[in-house]
N, C-alpha and C positions, 0 to 999 in steps of 0.2 A: 479594558485595563488589565486583563489577566495575562496578556502577552508580555514578552520580554522586550523592553525598549532598546533601541540601538545603543551600543556602548559609547559613552562619552569619548570624544577624541582626546580629552585631557586625562583619561583614566590611567592609573598606574599599570605597569606590565602584568602584575599578578597580585593577588591578596598576600600580604606579608606573612611570614612564618612567625606567629605569635607564641610566646612561651606559655607553658601551663602555669597557672597561678595556684599555689597551694591553698586549699580551703574553698575552691570554687569548682562546681561541676555544671555542665550545660546539657540541655536536651532540646530538640525541636520536633514539631509535628505539623502535619497538614490537617487543619481543622476546617477549612473551607469557609472561613469568616466572610471573605469576598472572592478571593482568588481560587482558582482551580489548579490542581496539579502542581502546587508549589507549597513549601513550608511557610506557615504564617503565624506560628506561635513559638515563642522561645521561653524556656524556663532556666533560670540560674539559681542553683542552691548554694547558699553561703554558710560557712562553718559557724558554730556557736561562738559568740563573742565578737563577731564581725561588726565593725563600726561602719555605718552608712551615712554619707552626707549627700546633699543634693542642691541643685539650683533649678529653677523652673521659670516658665513663661510668666510675664507680668500682665498678660492679656486679661481684660475684664471679663472675657467669656471663656475662662479656663475650663478644660474638660473635667469630667468627674474623676478620672484617674489622677490627674494633677492635684486636684483638691484633696484627694485621699492621701496621696504621698506627702503633701505639705502638712497634713494633720499628724502623720506618723513619724516624720523624719527625725524628730528630736527625742524619740523614745528610748527605752532601755535597750542595751545591746547584749544582754546576758545570753539569750537563746539563739538558736539558728535563725536564719533569715532567707528570704527568697525574692527574686524579681521575676515577674511573669509579664510577658509582652505579646500583644497581637498586632498584626498589620492588617490593612484593608478597611478598618472602621475605627474612627478616632474616639468614639463614645463621647463626643462633644455636642453641646446643645441638645441634650437628650433628657434634661430634667430629672425627675425622681427615678425614671427608668434607668438613667445612667448610673445613679448612685446604687440602685439595686443590682445592676450588672457587676459593678466593682465589688460589692459585698459578696455576691455569689462566687465570683472568681477567686477573691482572696481567701474566703472561707474554705473553698474546695482545695485550694493550693495548700493552705495550712494543714488541712486534714491529710492530704496525700503525703506530706513531708513530715508530719508530726511536730509542727512548730506553732507558735502563737500567730493568730491572724494579724495582730498589730505589727508583726515583723515581715509581712508580705507586702511588697511594693509592686504596683501594677502600672502598666503604660499601654496606651492604645494609639495607633496612628492610621490615618486614612481619611475617608469621607466624613464630613461633618453633618450632623443632623439626622442620622439614621440610627435606629435602635441597634445596639450591639447584640448579636445572637450569642449570648454568653454560654448557652448550653452546649454550643459546638466546642467551646474552649474547655469547659469543665469536663466534658466527655473524654477529653484527651489527657487529663491530668495523671491518671494511673499509668498510662503509656509513657508519658514524659518522665514521671518519677522512676519508672523502671529502667530507663536507658540513660540516666545521667552519666556524663563522661567528662573527665577533666580536660580532655583534648577537643571538646566540642565547640570552641569559641568561633571558629570560622563558619560553621553551620549556623550558629546563633546570629552572626552578622548578616547572613543571607535571609534569615527568617523575618527580620524586622524591616526589610526593604519595602517601599511602596513604588514611587516613580524613580527611585534610584536605578542607575544603570550598572552599578557595581557595588559589592559589599566593601565596607570601610573598616580598616583596622590599623592599629599602631601600637608600638611597644617601646620600652626603654628598660635599661638595667642601671643600677647605681650602687657603688660600693660604699657601705657605711660600717665603720669600725671593723674593716676586713671581711665583711660579709656582703653577699649580693642580695639586693632587694629588687624584685621584678614588678613591672607595671605593664598591663595590657588593656587596651580599650577597643571598643567597637562603636560605630555610629551609623545612623541613617539620616538622610536629608538631601534634598535637591531642589525643592521649591518652597514657597512661602517662607523664605529665609530673610530674617532681619534681626537686629539685636533684641534682647529681652525674650528669649535668646535667639532662636531661629526655629524653623519647623524641624526640629531635630529630636531624636532620641539618642542618648549617649550613655554608655555603660563602661565604667573604668574600674579595673580590679588591681589590687596590689596585695602582696603577701607581707607588707610592713604592718607593724603594730602601732596604731595611731589613735589617740584619744579622739572621740567623735567631734568635740568642739574644735580641736586643732585641725582635723581633716576638713571640717566645714569651712574654716577660715582659708585654708589652702585652696580649696575648690572654688570658693567665691572669688578670691583675688585673682586666680588664674583664669577664670571664666571671663573676667572683664578685659583680659589681654588677648583672648583667643576667640571663643564663640561669640562674644558680644562685639567683636570687631569684623564680623563678616556680614555680607548682605548679597542676596541674589536679586530680590525684587521688592524690597522694602516692606514686605508684609510679615507681620508678627503672628505666629501660630497660636492656636488654642491649646496645644498639646506638648510644647517643649519640655523636655525632662532630661536632666543629667544626673545620674546617680553614680557615686564613687564609693566602692566598698573596700575596706582594709581588713583583711582576714587575720593578720597577725601570725600566719603560718610560718614565716621565716624566723620568728622570734626576735627580730630586730626592731627596737623601739625607735620611732621617728618623732621628733618634736619640731617646734617652730625654728629651732636653730639649725636644722638639717637643710641648708639651702640647696645642696646638691639634689636632694629628693624633690624639693619644690620645683627646681628647674627642670628635672626629668619629667615630673608630672605635667608641667607646662608644655614641654616639648611634645608629649603624647597628645595633649589637648589641641595644640596648634596644628599638629599633623592632621588630626581628624577634622579640625575646622577647615583647613585648606582642602582636604579631600571633598568635603561637602560643597565648597565653592566650585571645585573642578568638575563636580557632577551636577552643577546648576542646570536646571531644565533648559535644554537647547544650547548650552554653553559651548563656545569654541575658543574662548580666550580666558586665561587666568590673569586677573588684574590686581596689581598692588598699587595702592595710593598712599603716598606719604606726604603729610603736611607739616611744615616747620615754620618757625618764625611767628607763631601765633601769640596772642596776648596770654593765653593759658592753654594747658593741655585740653581742657574742655572745649575751648574754641576751636582748637586744631581738629578735634574729633568731629565737631559739628560740620566744619568745612569738608573734611574727608568723607563723611557720610553723605553730604549733599552731592558731592561729585560722584560717589559710588552708586547712589540711588537715582541719578538723573537719567531718564530714558533717552534724552538726546546724547549724553555722553556715551551711554552704553551701546546705542545703535551706531554711533560713529565708530566705536571700537569694533563692533561687528562688521562694519563696512571697511575696516582698515583705513579709516580716514583720520589723519592727524589734525583734527579740527580743534585747535586749542582755544578758539573762541567759546566753545561749549564749557571748557573748564572755567574760563573767566565768568561765564554766566552762572555756573553752579556755585562758585565762591560768592558772587554778589548776592545770590538769593538766600544764602544759608541762614542769615540773621546774626551770625557771629561777626566780630569786628574785622574789618578789612579796609585797605587803602589801595585804590586802583593803581596809584602811581608808585607803589612799593612792591607790587605783585610780580613774582617771577615763576616761570613754569618750565619744566623739563619733560620730554618724552624719552625715556631711557636716559642716555648720556647727552642728549641733544637739548641745548638751551633754546627754547622757542620764544619765550617772552621774558624780557629783562626790565624789571622795575617799571612796569606800566607801559611797555612799548615792545613791539616785535624786535627780537634780538638781532643785532647786526650779523651774527653768525648763523642765523636760522637757515636751515636747509630742508626744503619740502621733501626732497628725495631721501635724505637720511631719516627723517621722521616717519615717512611712509614705509621705509624698510623696517623700522622698529615695529610698526603696527602690524606687519605681516606675520610676526612671530606668535607663538602660542602664549608666551608670557609677556605681559605688557606692564611697564613700570611708569607711573605718572608721579611726578614730584612737584610740589608747590611750596614756595617760600613767601610768607606774607610780609616779612620785614618789620614786624611789630613787637617781637619779644622772643621768649625761649620756649613757648609751648609747642609740643609735637604730638603727632598721632599717626598710626599706620593702620589701614583697614584693607580688606581684601574683598573683591567682587568678581563678577564675570560679565561678559557681553550679553546683549539682549538680541536674540535672533527670532526668526519666524518659528523655530522649533519650540520656543517657550509658549507661543500662542497655540500651536497645534496640540501640545501635551495637555495644557490646561483647558482648552476648549472641549476636549474629549474626556476629561478626567472622570466624569461619572458614567460614561458610556460603557 
């Protein structure tokens, strides 16, 4: 697992040029938690007064770092804060040893930075069920504290990777009252991806000044439209964490009324979510699934996720086979309301099924041509109402098996 996996064919050309965010500094180190000769610890130092919001996995077997973050997330924002992350070991299913590791790491981070331990948020990602060698991390904290850099976000994105084939970053800028507010985020994730949230670590930073409760509302609402709309393999992780920090360094105050900022934050989150799917383990196709005509948005989402998570649908996509019968199957099994005789299906712009019957205009050649592309678009209309949902997934290839069969090797 210490080697570098082959780059995803859906990877972007390069890591984006992310803006520096006032009030945030980064540092990385090689602690040897699991991997050799690569950075595996990331520290982000946040200015005093930074508001931190978060959303986390709903797994019943949440990791010790997730539980610790959930306990701290609503606390006082007066002092400085920090985020400390390691890759290679998730510190999940580690009992009291896991809690002890979190305490040792957060206490040592607080001491190194001169901040309260209650303002140190930790994350871990990697293998489940193995004790975290926290001493390897705490031994690096003085080194990390001594080389904090406002321009270190790209290195931070690399340090949090596990089976990812590329680091993930996104940014946006928005004008508010004639002043520019910046947003930049990084993420990791490529497998064990399903809503609530996905096996992801996501860290987003903005120089806007935002009340913590307002920031939390923005992050939670946007997560439902982004990270909770992606799936690679239907498996929900023990370690999902999204933290969003608003430093206030720009001096621009943002409220619920600033829809431009909310939209920009959503754009960053959706960009990162799409990058996670594009780096799905073994992925060769990026798939958008849109369901309309449902009795409710909730029903539409249920149908969309049933399609997105179907191994038969995903392997058909991998084989570039326009097998629309598998879409019919996935809709029928979802449990949400559907009527066979009202169902219509498109692959790209090609109508393949029209109100319960193969479309007269159906062209196997045209549909097969669409399936050969890297970006696959599947659209379903249930003909029952106004409910809609869009989700994103990838195909299921032998590469997924190879990566996960050897994960602990």
